[in-house]
Backbone as XML, in Angstrom:
<?xml version="1.0"?>
<chain id="A" units="angstrom">
  <residue number="1" name="MET">
    <atom name="N" x="145.197" y="-134.362" z="129.818"/>
    <atom name="CA" x="144.088" y="-133.720" z="130.754"/>
    <atom name="C" x="144.529" y="-132.735" z="131.606"/>
  </residue>
  <residue number="2" name="ASN">
    <atom name="N" x="144.462" y="-131.070" z="131.767"/>
    <atom name="CA" x="145.221" y="-130.236" z="131.770"/>
    <atom name="C" x="145.326" y="-130.083" z="133.423"/>
  </residue>
  <residue number="3" name="LYS">
    <atom name="N" x="146.343" y="-129.456" z="133.467"/>
    <atom name="CA" x="147.026" y="-128.964" z="135.580"/>
    <atom name="C" x="145.973" y="-128.701" z="135.956"/>
  </residue>
  <residue number="4" name="ILE">
    <atom name="N" x="145.251" y="-127.800" z="135.844"/>
    <atom name="CA" x="143.884" y="-127.414" z="136.915"/>
    <atom name="C" x="143.214" y="-128.097" z="137.216"/>
  </residue>
  <residue number="5" name="LYS">
    <atom name="N" x="142.940" y="-129.347" z="136.205"/>
    <atom name="CA" x="141.993" y="-130.111" z="136.280"/>
    <atom name="C" x="142.295" y="-131.257" z="137.024"/>
  </residue>
  <residue number="6" name="GLU">
    <atom name="N" x="143.490" y="-131.615" z="136.421"/>
    <atom name="CA" x="144.158" y="-132.323" z="137.343"/>
    <atom name="C" x="144.550" y="-132.405" z="138.924"/>
  </residue>
  <residue number="7" name="LEU">
    <atom name="N" x="144.630" y="-131.224" z="139.260"/>
    <atom name="CA" x="144.843" y="-130.861" z="140.578"/>
    <atom name="C" x="143.386" y="-130.841" z="141.758"/>
  </residue>
  <residue number="8" name="ASP">
    <atom name="N" x="142.641" y="-130.180" z="140.935"/>
    <atom name="CA" x="141.010" y="-129.972" z="141.446"/>
    <atom name="C" x="140.530" y="-131.511" z="141.552"/>
  </residue>
  <residue number="9" name="ASP">
    <atom name="N" x="140.230" y="-132.320" z="140.316"/>
    <atom name="CA" x="140.515" y="-133.858" z="140.891"/>
    <atom name="C" x="141.436" y="-134.693" z="142.470"/>
  </residue>
  <residue number="10" name="PHE">
    <atom name="N" x="142.493" y="-134.405" z="142.094"/>
    <atom name="CA" x="143.314" y="-134.180" z="143.530"/>
    <atom name="C" x="143.144" y="-133.768" z="144.431"/>
  </residue>
  <residue number="11" name="ILE">
    <atom name="N" x="142.906" y="-133.292" z="144.567"/>
    <atom name="CA" x="142.542" y="-132.164" z="145.790"/>
    <atom name="C" x="140.965" y="-132.540" z="146.359"/>
  </residue>
  <residue number="12" name="ASN">
    <atom name="N" x="139.616" y="-133.321" z="144.874"/>
    <atom name="CA" x="138.980" y="-133.723" z="145.708"/>
    <atom name="C" x="138.820" y="-134.734" z="145.960"/>
  </residue>
  <residue number="13" name="HIS">
    <atom name="N" x="140.033" y="-135.712" z="145.902"/>
    <atom name="CA" x="139.683" y="-136.886" z="146.119"/>
    <atom name="C" x="140.637" y="-137.097" z="146.772"/>
  </residue>
  <residue number="14" name="ILE">
    <atom name="N" x="141.225" y="-136.123" z="147.432"/>
    <atom name="CA" x="142.209" y="-136.343" z="149.138"/>
    <atom name="C" x="140.780" y="-135.823" z="150.207"/>
  </residue>
  <residue number="15" name="GLY">
    <atom name="N" x="140.093" y="-134.787" z="149.925"/>
    <atom name="CA" x="138.901" y="-134.558" z="150.678"/>
    <atom name="C" x="138.368" y="-135.983" z="150.661"/>
  </residue>
  <residue number="16" name="GLU">
    <atom name="N" x="137.237" y="-136.185" z="149.608"/>
    <atom name="CA" x="137.110" y="-137.518" z="150.332"/>
    <atom name="C" x="137.595" y="-138.593" z="151.133"/>
  </residue>
  <residue number="17" name="LEU">
    <atom name="N" x="139.039" y="-138.494" z="151.132"/>
    <atom name="CA" x="139.068" y="-139.560" z="151.665"/>
    <atom name="C" x="140.146" y="-138.923" z="153.229"/>
  </residue>
  <residue number="18" name="LEU">
    <atom name="N" x="140.193" y="-137.890" z="153.223"/>
    <atom name="CA" x="140.121" y="-137.314" z="154.837"/>
    <atom name="C" x="138.990" y="-137.687" z="155.418"/>
  </residue>
  <residue number="19" name="LEU">
    <atom name="N" x="137.406" y="-136.866" z="154.979"/>
    <atom name="CA" x="135.738" y="-136.872" z="154.948"/>
    <atom name="C" x="135.847" y="-138.278" z="155.576"/>
  </residue>
  <residue number="20" name="GLU">
    <atom name="N" x="136.078" y="-139.444" z="154.915"/>
    <atom name="CA" x="135.631" y="-141.217" z="155.126"/>
    <atom name="C" x="136.669" y="-141.412" z="156.233"/>
  </residue>
  <residue number="21" name="LYS">
    <atom name="N" x="137.655" y="-140.537" z="156.954"/>
    <atom name="CA" x="138.438" y="-140.791" z="158.121"/>
    <atom name="C" x="138.058" y="-140.032" z="159.403"/>
  </residue>
  <residue number="22" name="LYS">
    <atom name="N" x="137.553" y="-139.209" z="158.514"/>
    <atom name="CA" x="136.034" y="-138.217" z="160.011"/>
    <atom name="C" x="137.484" y="-136.989" z="160.265"/>
  </residue>
  <residue number="23" name="ALA">
    <atom name="N" x="138.023" y="-136.783" z="159.520"/>
    <atom name="CA" x="139.333" y="-135.829" z="159.167"/>
    <atom name="C" x="138.202" y="-134.645" z="159.810"/>
  </residue>
  <residue number="24" name="GLU">
    <atom name="N" x="138.540" y="-133.580" z="160.672"/>
    <atom name="CA" x="137.491" y="-132.214" z="160.933"/>
    <atom name="C" x="138.757" y="-131.057" z="160.552"/>
  </residue>
  <residue number="25" name="LYS">
    <atom name="N" x="137.408" y="-129.880" z="159.731"/>
    <atom name="CA" x="137.827" y="-128.646" z="159.867"/>
    <atom name="C" x="138.889" y="-128.780" z="158.418"/>
  </residue>
  <residue number="26" name="ILE">
    <atom name="N" x="138.013" y="-129.603" z="157.513"/>
    <atom name="CA" x="138.850" y="-129.505" z="156.193"/>
    <atom name="C" x="139.285" y="-127.736" z="155.345"/>
  </residue>
  <residue number="27" name="LEU">
    <atom name="N" x="140.144" y="-127.880" z="155.376"/>
    <atom name="CA" x="140.254" y="-126.201" z="154.865"/>
    <atom name="C" x="141.376" y="-126.529" z="153.857"/>
  </residue>
  <residue number="28" name="VAL">
    <atom name="N" x="141.238" y="-126.025" z="152.407"/>
    <atom name="CA" x="142.313" y="-126.254" z="151.090"/>
    <atom name="C" x="142.692" y="-124.875" z="151.441"/>
  </residue>
  <residue number="29" name="PHE">
    <atom name="N" x="144.040" y="-124.250" z="150.506"/>
    <atom name="CA" x="144.412" y="-123.294" z="150.437"/>
    <atom name="C" x="144.867" y="-123.147" z="148.592"/>
  </residue>
  <residue number="30" name="ASP">
    <atom name="N" x="144.603" y="-121.968" z="148.455"/>
    <atom name="CA" x="145.547" y="-121.586" z="146.833"/>
    <atom name="C" x="146.517" y="-121.030" z="147.657"/>
  </residue>
  <residue number="31" name="VAL">
    <atom name="N" x="147.561" y="-121.530" z="147.494"/>
    <atom name="CA" x="149.135" y="-120.871" z="147.697"/>
    <atom name="C" x="150.009" y="-121.030" z="146.683"/>
  </residue>
  <residue number="32" name="GLU">
    <atom name="N" x="149.329" y="-120.859" z="145.180"/>
    <atom name="CA" x="150.222" y="-121.076" z="144.272"/>
    <atom name="C" x="150.860" y="-119.661" z="144.012"/>
  </residue>
  <residue number="33" name="LYS">
    <atom name="N" x="150.268" y="-118.923" z="144.400"/>
    <atom name="CA" x="150.503" y="-116.826" z="144.300"/>
    <atom name="C" x="151.804" y="-117.090" z="145.398"/>
  </residue>
  <residue number="34" name="PHE">
    <atom name="N" x="151.860" y="-117.525" z="146.818"/>
    <atom name="CA" x="152.501" y="-116.980" z="147.104"/>
    <atom name="C" x="154.612" y="-118.124" z="148.040"/>
  </residue>
  <residue number="35" name="THR">
    <atom name="N" x="153.945" y="-118.628" z="147.476"/>
    <atom name="CA" x="155.585" y="-119.884" z="147.335"/>
    <atom name="C" x="155.376" y="-120.474" z="146.057"/>
  </residue>
  <residue number="36" name="SER">
    <atom name="N" x="156.402" y="-120.741" z="145.772"/>
    <atom name="CA" x="156.971" y="-121.846" z="144.791"/>
    <atom name="C" x="157.168" y="-123.541" z="145.630"/>
  </residue>
  <residue number="37" name="VAL">
    <atom name="N" x="156.784" y="-123.490" z="146.432"/>
    <atom name="CA" x="157.088" y="-125.022" z="146.735"/>
    <atom name="C" x="155.832" y="-125.811" z="146.706"/>
  </residue>
  <residue number="38" name="THR">
    <atom name="N" x="154.910" y="-125.258" z="146.756"/>
    <atom name="CA" x="153.546" y="-125.941" z="146.231"/>
    <atom name="C" x="152.495" y="-124.770" z="145.761"/>
  </residue>
  <residue number="39" name="ASP">
    <atom name="N" x="151.540" y="-125.555" z="145.315"/>
    <atom name="CA" x="150.507" y="-125.037" z="144.935"/>
    <atom name="C" x="149.098" y="-124.406" z="145.908"/>
  </residue>
  <residue number="40" name="PHE">
    <atom name="N" x="149.300" y="-125.608" z="146.465"/>
    <atom name="CA" x="147.414" y="-126.165" z="147.683"/>
    <atom name="C" x="148.223" y="-126.611" z="148.905"/>
  </residue>
  <residue number="41" name="VAL">
    <atom name="N" x="147.561" y="-126.363" z="150.424"/>
    <atom name="CA" x="147.966" y="-126.542" z="151.218"/>
    <atom name="C" x="146.106" y="-127.064" z="151.339"/>
  </residue>
  <residue number="42" name="ILE">
    <atom name="N" x="146.540" y="-127.991" z="152.018"/>
    <atom name="CA" x="145.337" y="-128.836" z="152.398"/>
    <atom name="C" x="145.285" y="-129.092" z="153.892"/>
  </residue>
  <residue number="43" name="ILE">
    <atom name="N" x="144.941" y="-128.089" z="155.225"/>
    <atom name="CA" x="144.960" y="-128.371" z="157.013"/>
    <atom name="C" x="143.741" y="-129.171" z="157.293"/>
  </residue>
  <residue number="44" name="CYS">
    <atom name="N" x="143.629" y="-130.108" z="158.066"/>
    <atom name="CA" x="143.370" y="-131.101" z="158.628"/>
    <atom name="C" x="143.084" y="-131.089" z="160.416"/>
  </residue>
  <residue number="45" name="THR">
    <atom name="N" x="141.756" y="-131.312" z="161.239"/>
    <atom name="CA" x="142.195" y="-131.777" z="162.419"/>
    <atom name="C" x="141.249" y="-133.126" z="162.457"/>
  </residue>
  <residue number="46" name="SER">
    <atom name="N" x="142.333" y="-133.854" z="163.613"/>
    <atom name="CA" x="142.349" y="-135.377" z="164.066"/>
    <atom name="C" x="142.011" y="-135.441" z="165.333"/>
  </residue>
  <residue number="47" name="ARG">
    <atom name="N" x="141.266" y="-135.724" z="165.752"/>
    <atom name="CA" x="140.960" y="-135.725" z="167.660"/>
    <atom name="C" x="142.210" y="-137.122" z="168.655"/>
  </residue>
  <residue number="48" name="SER">
    <atom name="N" x="142.870" y="-137.822" z="167.994"/>
    <atom name="CA" x="144.368" y="-138.815" z="168.280"/>
    <atom name="C" x="145.462" y="-138.571" z="167.174"/>
  </residue>
  <residue number="49" name="THR">
    <atom name="N" x="146.141" y="-139.293" z="168.106"/>
    <atom name="CA" x="147.303" y="-139.668" z="167.398"/>
    <atom name="C" x="147.152" y="-141.071" z="166.864"/>
  </residue>
  <residue number="50" name="THR">
    <atom name="N" x="145.951" y="-141.661" z="167.023"/>
    <atom name="CA" x="145.850" y="-143.012" z="166.683"/>
    <atom name="C" x="144.517" y="-142.560" z="165.447"/>
  </residue>
  <residue number="51" name="GLN">
    <atom name="N" x="143.667" y="-141.876" z="165.606"/>
    <atom name="CA" x="143.142" y="-141.266" z="163.766"/>
    <atom name="C" x="144.291" y="-140.431" z="163.146"/>
  </residue>
  <residue number="52" name="THR">
    <atom name="N" x="145.554" y="-139.889" z="163.629"/>
    <atom name="CA" x="146.499" y="-138.885" z="162.725"/>
    <atom name="C" x="147.117" y="-140.170" z="162.205"/>
  </residue>
  <residue number="53" name="LYS">
    <atom name="N" x="147.012" y="-141.271" z="162.505"/>
    <atom name="CA" x="147.434" y="-142.576" z="162.398"/>
    <atom name="C" x="147.120" y="-142.880" z="160.877"/>
  </residue>
  <residue number="54" name="ALA">
    <atom name="N" x="145.761" y="-143.032" z="161.430"/>
    <atom name="CA" x="144.831" y="-143.928" z="160.278"/>
    <atom name="C" x="144.677" y="-142.971" z="159.676"/>
  </residue>
  <residue number="55" name="ILE">
    <atom name="N" x="143.825" y="-141.788" z="159.586"/>
    <atom name="CA" x="144.216" y="-140.515" z="157.933"/>
    <atom name="C" x="145.644" y="-141.040" z="157.466"/>
  </residue>
  <residue number="56" name="ALA">
    <atom name="N" x="147.050" y="-140.178" z="158.312"/>
    <atom name="CA" x="147.358" y="-140.885" z="157.058"/>
    <atom name="C" x="148.019" y="-141.708" z="156.812"/>
  </residue>
  <residue number="57" name="ASP">
    <atom name="N" x="147.493" y="-143.250" z="156.704"/>
    <atom name="CA" x="148.211" y="-144.179" z="156.497"/>
    <atom name="C" x="146.557" y="-144.354" z="154.694"/>
  </residue>
  <residue number="58" name="TYR">
    <atom name="N" x="145.784" y="-143.830" z="155.457"/>
    <atom name="CA" x="144.797" y="-144.350" z="154.625"/>
    <atom name="C" x="144.649" y="-143.637" z="153.237"/>
  </residue>
  <residue number="59" name="ILE">
    <atom name="N" x="145.448" y="-142.494" z="153.185"/>
    <atom name="CA" x="145.352" y="-141.323" z="152.031"/>
    <atom name="C" x="146.951" y="-142.143" z="151.725"/>
  </residue>
  <residue number="60" name="ARG">
    <atom name="N" x="147.999" y="-142.260" z="152.344"/>
    <atom name="CA" x="148.628" y="-143.262" z="151.964"/>
    <atom name="C" x="148.147" y="-144.432" z="150.565"/>
  </residue>
  <residue number="61" name="GLN">
    <atom name="N" x="147.713" y="-145.082" z="151.666"/>
    <atom name="CA" x="147.717" y="-146.533" z="150.483"/>
    <atom name="C" x="146.457" y="-146.416" z="149.471"/>
  </residue>
  <residue number="62" name="ASN">
    <atom name="N" x="145.498" y="-145.532" z="149.698"/>
    <atom name="CA" x="144.391" y="-144.980" z="148.744"/>
    <atom name="C" x="145.159" y="-144.649" z="147.185"/>
  </residue>
  <residue number="63" name="MET">
    <atom name="N" x="146.385" y="-143.201" z="147.603"/>
    <atom name="CA" x="147.254" y="-142.508" z="147.129"/>
    <atom name="C" x="147.825" y="-143.905" z="145.766"/>
  </residue>
  <residue number="64" name="LYS">
    <atom name="N" x="148.702" y="-144.805" z="146.706"/>
    <atom name="CA" x="148.997" y="-145.258" z="146.692"/>
    <atom name="C" x="148.443" y="-146.292" z="145.127"/>
  </residue>
  <residue number="65" name="GLU">
    <atom name="N" x="147.481" y="-146.880" z="145.430"/>
    <atom name="CA" x="146.529" y="-147.563" z="144.702"/>
    <atom name="C" x="146.499" y="-146.303" z="142.632"/>
  </residue>
  <residue number="66" name="SER">
    <atom name="N" x="147.073" y="-145.540" z="143.132"/>
    <atom name="CA" x="146.825" y="-144.110" z="142.495"/>
    <atom name="C" x="147.639" y="-143.662" z="141.568"/>
  </residue>
  <residue number="67" name="ASN">
    <atom name="N" x="148.417" y="-144.794" z="141.790"/>
    <atom name="CA" x="149.993" y="-144.402" z="141.821"/>
    <atom name="C" x="150.937" y="-143.286" z="141.799"/>
  </residue>
  <residue number="68" name="SER">
    <atom name="N" x="150.289" y="-142.562" z="143.055"/>
    <atom name="CA" x="150.754" y="-140.930" z="143.547"/>
    <atom name="C" x="151.034" y="-141.226" z="144.600"/>
  </residue>
  <residue number="69" name="LEU">
    <atom name="N" x="152.870" y="-141.107" z="144.572"/>
    <atom name="CA" x="154.066" y="-141.607" z="146.252"/>
    <atom name="C" x="153.807" y="-140.188" z="146.687"/>
  </residue>
  <residue number="70" name="PRO">
    <atom name="N" x="153.646" y="-139.813" z="147.651"/>
    <atom name="CA" x="154.691" y="-138.735" z="148.627"/>
    <atom name="C" x="156.158" y="-138.529" z="147.929"/>
  </residue>
  <residue number="71" name="LEU">
    <atom name="N" x="156.506" y="-137.142" z="148.485"/>
    <atom name="CA" x="157.844" y="-136.954" z="148.191"/>
    <atom name="C" x="158.148" y="-136.959" z="149.990"/>
  </residue>
  <residue number="72" name="SER">
    <atom name="N" x="157.830" y="-136.448" z="150.334"/>
    <atom name="CA" x="158.295" y="-137.048" z="151.481"/>
    <atom name="C" x="156.844" y="-137.378" z="152.901"/>
  </residue>
  <residue number="73" name="ILE">
    <atom name="N" x="157.334" y="-137.694" z="153.677"/>
    <atom name="CA" x="156.001" y="-137.600" z="154.844"/>
    <atom name="C" x="156.690" y="-137.738" z="156.510"/>
  </residue>
  <residue number="74" name="GLU">
    <atom name="N" x="156.415" y="-136.054" z="156.752"/>
    <atom name="CA" x="157.551" y="-135.670" z="158.033"/>
    <atom name="C" x="156.305" y="-136.319" z="159.045"/>
  </residue>
  <residue number="75" name="GLY">
    <atom name="N" x="157.021" y="-135.609" z="160.493"/>
    <atom name="CA" x="156.166" y="-136.641" z="161.933"/>
    <atom name="C" x="155.527" y="-137.489" z="161.806"/>
  </residue>
  <residue number="76" name="TYR">
    <atom name="N" x="155.209" y="-138.489" z="161.681"/>
    <atom name="CA" x="155.148" y="-139.778" z="161.151"/>
    <atom name="C" x="155.060" y="-140.279" z="162.363"/>
  </residue>
  <residue number="77" name="GLU">
    <atom name="N" x="156.824" y="-140.481" z="163.529"/>
    <atom name="CA" x="157.294" y="-140.749" z="164.310"/>
    <atom name="C" x="156.168" y="-140.002" z="165.552"/>
  </residue>
  <residue number="78" name="ASN">
    <atom name="N" x="155.919" y="-139.570" z="165.824"/>
    <atom name="CA" x="154.941" y="-138.817" z="166.664"/>
    <atom name="C" x="153.204" y="-139.150" z="166.499"/>
  </residue>
  <residue number="79" name="LEU">
    <atom name="N" x="153.011" y="-138.505" z="165.421"/>
    <atom name="CA" x="151.579" y="-138.346" z="165.111"/>
    <atom name="C" x="150.853" y="-137.275" z="165.884"/>
  </residue>
  <residue number="80" name="ASN">
    <atom name="N" x="151.168" y="-136.058" z="165.901"/>
    <atom name="CA" x="150.489" y="-134.577" z="166.940"/>
    <atom name="C" x="150.810" y="-133.587" z="165.260"/>
  </residue>
  <residue number="81" name="TRP">
    <atom name="N" x="151.179" y="-133.961" z="164.357"/>
    <atom name="CA" x="151.200" y="-133.285" z="162.643"/>
    <atom name="C" x="152.235" y="-133.542" z="162.343"/>
  </residue>
  <residue number="82" name="VAL">
    <atom name="N" x="151.416" y="-134.549" z="160.861"/>
    <atom name="CA" x="151.657" y="-135.110" z="160.281"/>
    <atom name="C" x="152.099" y="-134.257" z="158.706"/>
  </residue>
  <residue number="83" name="LEU">
    <atom name="N" x="153.210" y="-134.467" z="158.064"/>
    <atom name="CA" x="152.983" y="-133.144" z="156.994"/>
    <atom name="C" x="153.398" y="-134.466" z="155.616"/>
  </residue>
  <residue number="84" name="MET">
    <atom name="N" x="152.066" y="-134.732" z="154.594"/>
    <atom name="CA" x="152.551" y="-134.949" z="153.456"/>
    <atom name="C" x="152.711" y="-134.851" z="152.942"/>
  </residue>
  <residue number="85" name="ASP">
    <atom name="N" x="154.066" y="-134.733" z="151.666"/>
    <atom name="CA" x="154.225" y="-134.028" z="150.718"/>
    <atom name="C" x="153.886" y="-134.842" z="148.863"/>
  </residue>
  <residue number="86" name="TYR">
    <atom name="N" x="152.960" y="-134.229" z="148.443"/>
    <atom name="CA" x="152.530" y="-134.744" z="147.324"/>
    <atom name="C" x="152.886" y="-134.137" z="145.788"/>
  </residue>
  <residue number="87" name="ALA">
    <atom name="N" x="154.415" y="-132.654" z="146.345"/>
    <atom name="CA" x="154.485" y="-131.819" z="145.245"/>
    <atom name="C" x="153.723" y="-130.777" z="145.373"/>
  </residue>
  <residue number="88" name="ASN">
    <atom name="N" x="152.520" y="-130.529" z="144.307"/>
    <atom name="CA" x="151.340" y="-129.552" z="144.319"/>
    <atom name="C" x="150.601" y="-129.477" z="145.274"/>
  </residue>
  <residue number="89" name="VAL">
    <atom name="N" x="150.401" y="-130.444" z="145.886"/>
    <atom name="CA" x="149.610" y="-130.751" z="147.047"/>
    <atom name="C" x="150.251" y="-130.960" z="148.257"/>
  </residue>
  <residue number="90" name="VAL">
    <atom name="N" x="150.384" y="-130.334" z="149.579"/>
    <atom name="CA" x="151.107" y="-130.652" z="151.022"/>
    <atom name="C" x="149.831" y="-130.894" z="151.707"/>
  </residue>
  <residue number="91" name="ILE">
    <atom name="N" x="149.570" y="-132.184" z="152.526"/>
    <atom name="CA" x="148.776" y="-132.022" z="153.146"/>
    <atom name="C" x="149.227" y="-131.759" z="154.551"/>
  </residue>
  <residue number="92" name="HIS">
    <atom name="N" x="148.134" y="-131.502" z="155.671"/>
    <atom name="CA" x="148.777" y="-131.068" z="157.129"/>
    <atom name="C" x="147.960" y="-131.260" z="158.300"/>
  </residue>
  <residue number="93" name="ILE">
    <atom name="N" x="147.886" y="-132.969" z="158.332"/>
    <atom name="CA" x="146.904" y="-133.583" z="159.652"/>
    <atom name="C" x="147.438" y="-132.818" z="160.986"/>
  </residue>
  <residue number="94" name="PHE">
    <atom name="N" x="146.024" y="-132.752" z="161.878"/>
    <atom name="CA" x="146.913" y="-131.663" z="162.820"/>
    <atom name="C" x="146.260" y="-132.273" z="164.438"/>
  </residue>
  <residue number="95" name="LEU">
    <atom name="N" x="146.582" y="-132.116" z="165.526"/>
    <atom name="CA" x="145.994" y="-132.483" z="166.795"/>
    <atom name="C" x="145.371" y="-131.045" z="166.293"/>
  </residue>
  <residue number="96" name="PRO">
    <atom name="N" x="144.165" y="-130.911" z="167.680"/>
    <atom name="CA" x="144.056" y="-129.821" z="167.442"/>
    <atom name="C" x="144.640" y="-128.700" z="168.278"/>
  </residue>
  <residue number="97" name="GLU">
    <atom name="N" x="145.403" y="-129.051" z="169.347"/>
    <atom name="CA" x="146.641" y="-128.280" z="170.350"/>
    <atom name="C" x="147.733" y="-127.898" z="169.086"/>
  </residue>
  <residue number="98" name="TYR">
    <atom name="N" x="148.536" y="-128.876" z="168.425"/>
    <atom name="CA" x="149.307" y="-128.642" z="167.457"/>
    <atom name="C" x="148.769" y="-127.539" z="166.200"/>
  </residue>
  <residue number="99" name="ARG">
    <atom name="N" x="147.439" y="-127.151" z="165.779"/>
    <atom name="CA" x="146.894" y="-126.625" z="164.411"/>
    <atom name="C" x="146.562" y="-125.040" z="165.489"/>
  </residue>
  <residue number="100" name="GLU">
    <atom name="N" x="146.204" y="-125.481" z="166.549"/>
    <atom name="CA" x="145.756" y="-124.751" z="167.236"/>
    <atom name="C" x="147.446" y="-123.078" z="166.982"/>
  </residue>
  <residue number="101" name="PHE">
    <atom name="N" x="148.552" y="-123.670" z="167.903"/>
    <atom name="CA" x="149.124" y="-123.642" z="168.148"/>
    <atom name="C" x="150.286" y="-123.206" z="166.962"/>
  </residue>
  <residue number="102" name="TYR">
    <atom name="N" x="150.436" y="-123.726" z="166.064"/>
    <atom name="CA" x="150.960" y="-123.291" z="164.780"/>
    <atom name="C" x="150.219" y="-122.089" z="163.992"/>
  </residue>
  <residue number="103" name="ASP">
    <atom name="N" x="149.315" y="-122.803" z="163.820"/>
    <atom name="CA" x="148.126" y="-121.630" z="162.893"/>
    <atom name="C" x="148.908" y="-121.540" z="161.434"/>
  </residue>
  <residue number="104" name="LEU">
    <atom name="N" x="148.744" y="-122.031" z="160.972"/>
    <atom name="CA" x="148.608" y="-122.341" z="159.535"/>
    <atom name="C" x="147.978" y="-121.400" z="158.304"/>
  </residue>
  <residue number="105" name="GLU">
    <atom name="N" x="146.500" y="-121.463" z="159.634"/>
    <atom name="CA" x="145.803" y="-120.472" z="158.808"/>
    <atom name="C" x="145.328" y="-119.199" z="158.645"/>
  </residue>
  <residue number="106" name="ARG">
    <atom name="N" x="146.664" y="-118.720" z="159.819"/>
    <atom name="CA" x="147.165" y="-117.006" z="159.730"/>
    <atom name="C" x="148.061" y="-116.832" z="158.659"/>
  </residue>
  <residue number="107" name="LEU">
    <atom name="N" x="148.978" y="-118.004" z="158.510"/>
    <atom name="CA" x="150.151" y="-117.929" z="157.494"/>
    <atom name="C" x="149.842" y="-117.638" z="155.870"/>
  </residue>
  <residue number="108" name="TRP">
    <atom name="N" x="148.755" y="-118.654" z="155.707"/>
    <atom name="CA" x="147.840" y="-118.274" z="154.163"/>
    <atom name="C" x="146.501" y="-117.798" z="154.310"/>
  </residue>
  <residue number="109" name="GLY">
    <atom name="N" x="146.627" y="-116.836" z="155.069"/>
    <atom name="CA" x="145.078" y="-116.091" z="155.045"/>
    <atom name="C" x="144.894" y="-115.179" z="154.219"/>
  </residue>
  <residue number="110" name="ASP">
    <atom name="N" x="146.530" y="-114.932" z="152.940"/>
    <atom name="CA" x="146.109" y="-114.000" z="152.323"/>
    <atom name="C" x="145.436" y="-115.034" z="150.916"/>
  </residue>
  <residue number="111" name="ALA">
    <atom name="N" x="145.657" y="-116.436" z="151.315"/>
    <atom name="CA" x="145.214" y="-117.161" z="149.680"/>
    <atom name="C" x="143.763" y="-117.754" z="149.688"/>
  </residue>
  <residue number="112" name="ASN">
    <atom name="N" x="143.735" y="-117.789" z="148.648"/>
    <atom name="CA" x="142.087" y="-118.304" z="148.615"/>
    <atom name="C" x="142.174" y="-119.703" z="149.371"/>
  </residue>
  <residue number="113" name="SER">
    <atom name="N" x="140.487" y="-119.620" z="149.943"/>
    <atom name="CA" x="140.931" y="-121.238" z="150.103"/>
    <atom name="C" x="139.407" y="-121.563" z="150.160"/>
  </residue>
  <residue number="114" name="TYR">
    <atom name="N" x="139.501" y="-122.511" z="150.819"/>
    <atom name="CA" x="137.341" y="-122.791" z="150.703"/>
    <atom name="C" x="137.232" y="-124.481" z="151.765"/>
  </residue>
  <residue number="115" name="LYS">
    <atom name="N" x="136.593" y="-124.629" z="152.219"/>
    <atom name="CA" x="136.292" y="-125.737" z="152.571"/>
    <atom name="C" x="136.014" y="-127.150" z="152.450"/>
  </residue>
  <residue number="116" name="ILE">
    <atom name="N" x="136.514" y="-128.414" z="152.903"/>
    <atom name="CA" x="135.727" y="-128.864" z="152.380"/>
    <atom name="C" x="134.939" y="-130.175" z="153.405"/>
  </residue>
  <residue number="117" name="GLU">
    <atom name="N" x="133.477" y="-129.904" z="153.216"/>
    <atom name="CA" x="133.042" y="-130.732" z="154.874"/>
    <atom name="C" x="132.507" y="-132.182" z="153.893"/>
  </residue>
  <residue number="118" name="ASP">
    <atom name="N" x="131.336" y="-132.698" z="154.714"/>
    <atom name="CA" x="130.697" y="-133.502" z="154.466"/>
    <atom name="C" x="129.293" y="-132.800" z="154.421"/>
  </residue>
  <residue number="119" name="ASP">
    <atom name="N" x="128.168" y="-133.917" z="153.500"/>
    <atom name="CA" x="127.087" y="-133.589" z="153.350"/>
    <atom name="C" x="126.350" y="-133.278" z="154.618"/>
  </residue>
  <residue number="120" name="VAL">
    <atom name="N" x="126.743" y="-133.951" z="155.638"/>
    <atom name="CA" x="125.416" y="-134.029" z="156.650"/>
    <atom name="C" x="126.285" y="-132.971" z="157.536"/>
  </residue>
  <residue number="121" name="ASN">
    <atom name="N" x="127.224" y="-132.717" z="157.607"/>
    <atom name="CA" x="127.586" y="-131.640" z="158.237"/>
    <atom name="C" x="127.309" y="-129.651" z="157.876"/>
  </residue>
  <residue number="122" name="GLU">
    <atom name="N" x="126.776" y="-130.284" z="156.341"/>
    <atom name="CA" x="126.485" y="-128.913" z="155.080"/>
    <atom name="C" x="124.781" y="-128.243" z="155.519"/>
  </residue>
  <residue number="123" name="ARG">
    <atom name="N" x="124.234" y="-129.321" z="156.917"/>
    <atom name="CA" x="122.227" y="-128.670" z="156.538"/>
    <atom name="C" x="122.953" y="-127.611" z="157.855"/>
  </residue>
</chain>
């Protein structure tokens, strides 16, 4: 399987997991042209530290079952902003005020991006 197909499947799987745990405002940025650190950045919002923990734990467990372990997880102690580094994909889970403050959408604003939405929300 080629790298693009694998990454696309990986991102879609992460998106499904985020939706299952009710993450909001999920955006995917293709940052490959802008940084050598990663290819894609996924940003989402959670409504509480409890939800942030649930999302991070759910992703970690499901990805572990798929034999994909994060290189690192940052912010798990406070749960205001959790970063999960899966090498080619970095996931950011923010509480609303932290997402607004750090404004990663502006940082990656020149990158191609798209939303991941639940079918119910698309109507």
